[in-house]
C-alpha positions in Angstrom: -31.7 13.2 -4.4 -31.2 10.0 -2.3 -29.3 8.4 -5.1 -26.9 11.3 -5.3 -26.3 11.3 -1.6 -25.7 7.5 -1.7 -23.3 7.9 -4.6 -21.3 10.6 -2.6 -21.2 8.3 0.4 -19.8 5.4 -1.5 -17.2 7.6 -3.2 -16.1 8.9 0.2 -16.0 5.3 1.5 -13.9 4.1 -1.4 -11.5 7.1 -1.0 -11.1 6.3 2.7 -10.4 2.6 1.9 -7.7 3.5 -0.5 -6.1 5.9 2.1 -6.3 3.2 4.8 -4.7 0.6 2.5 -1.8 2.9 1.5 -0.9 4.0 5.0 0.9 0.8 6.0 3.2 1.1 3.0 4.8 4.3 4.4 5.1 2.7 7.9 6.8 -0.4 6.4 9.5 1.8 4.7 10.7 3.1 8.1 11.1 -0.4 9.5 14.5 -0.6 11.3 14.5 -4.4 11.2 14.8 -4.6 7.5 18.3 -5.9 6.5 18.2 -4.3 3.1 17.4 -0.8 4.5 20.2 -1.2 7.1 22.6 -2.1 4.3 21.5 1.0 2.3 21.9 3.3 5.3 25.3 1.9 6.1 26.5 2.3 2.5 24.8 5.6 1.5 24.4 7.2 4.9 21.2 8.6 6.5 18.7 10.1 4.2 18.4 13.1 6.5 22.1 14.0 6.4 22.9 16.8 4.0 25.2 16.0 1.1 28.6 17.7 1.5 31.8 17.5 -0.4 33.7 15.6 2.3 31.1 12.8 2.6 31.3 12.2 -1.1 35.1 12.0 -1.2 35.3 9.2 1.5 32.9 6.5 0.6 31.7 4.2 3.3 32.7 0.5 3.0 30.0 -1.7 1.5 28.1 -3.9 3.8 27.1 -7.3 2.4 24.0 -8.9 3.8 23.5 -12.6 3.0 20.1 -14.1 3.6 19.7 -17.8 3.1 16.6 -18.5 5.1 14.5 -20.0 2.2 11.0 -19.0 1.4 9.7 -16.1 3.5 6.1 -17.1 4.5 5.5 -13.8 6.3 6.2 -11.8 3.1 4.1 -14.2 1.1 1.2 -13.7 3.5 1.5 -9.9 3.4 1.5 -10.0 -0.4 -1.5 -12.3 -0.5 -3.4 -10.1 2.0 -2.5 -7.0 0.0 -3.7 -8.6 -3.2 -7.0 -9.7 -1.5 -7.5 -6.2 -0.1 -7.0 -4.8 -3.6 -9.5 -7.3 -4.9 -12.0 -6.3 -2.3 -11.4 -2.6 -3.0 -12.0 -3.2 -6.7 -15.1 -5.1 -6.1 -16.4 -2.4 -3.7 -15.7 0.3 -6.3 -17.4 -1.7 -9.0 -20.4 -2.2 -6.8 -20.5 1.5 -5.9 -20.3 2.7 -9.5 -22.6 0.1 -11.0 -25.8 1.4 -12.5 -28.9 0.0 -10.9 -32.2 -0.1 -12.7 -35.4 -0.8 -11.0 -37.8 -2.7 -13.2 -41.5 -3.0 -12.4 -42.9 -6.5 -12.2 -45.9 -7.1 -14.4 -49.1 -7.5 -12.4 -48.5 -4.8 -9.9 -46.4 -6.8 -7.4 
């Protein structure tokens, strides 16, 4: 009975870890400082605006964003941290679902 309860606890912990790691992805999509998202909103309009016939007939002028800042270390760090988090999550899931066998030591120890 104890093993079943422990298994359920580990499954719940793994589920919560996946949910916690996926939450920042949704928050990052709403970032107003992202130049590519600003470009898309300027070109295609707001995603909340209803599509009507008059907005389709007059397209907005394209906004060209040029970024020549070299390698983005912040993005590389975020990607590395995400990869490390996924690695930890996989290791935790493997540990949670691994079968454990208790073997008795000869001699009664």
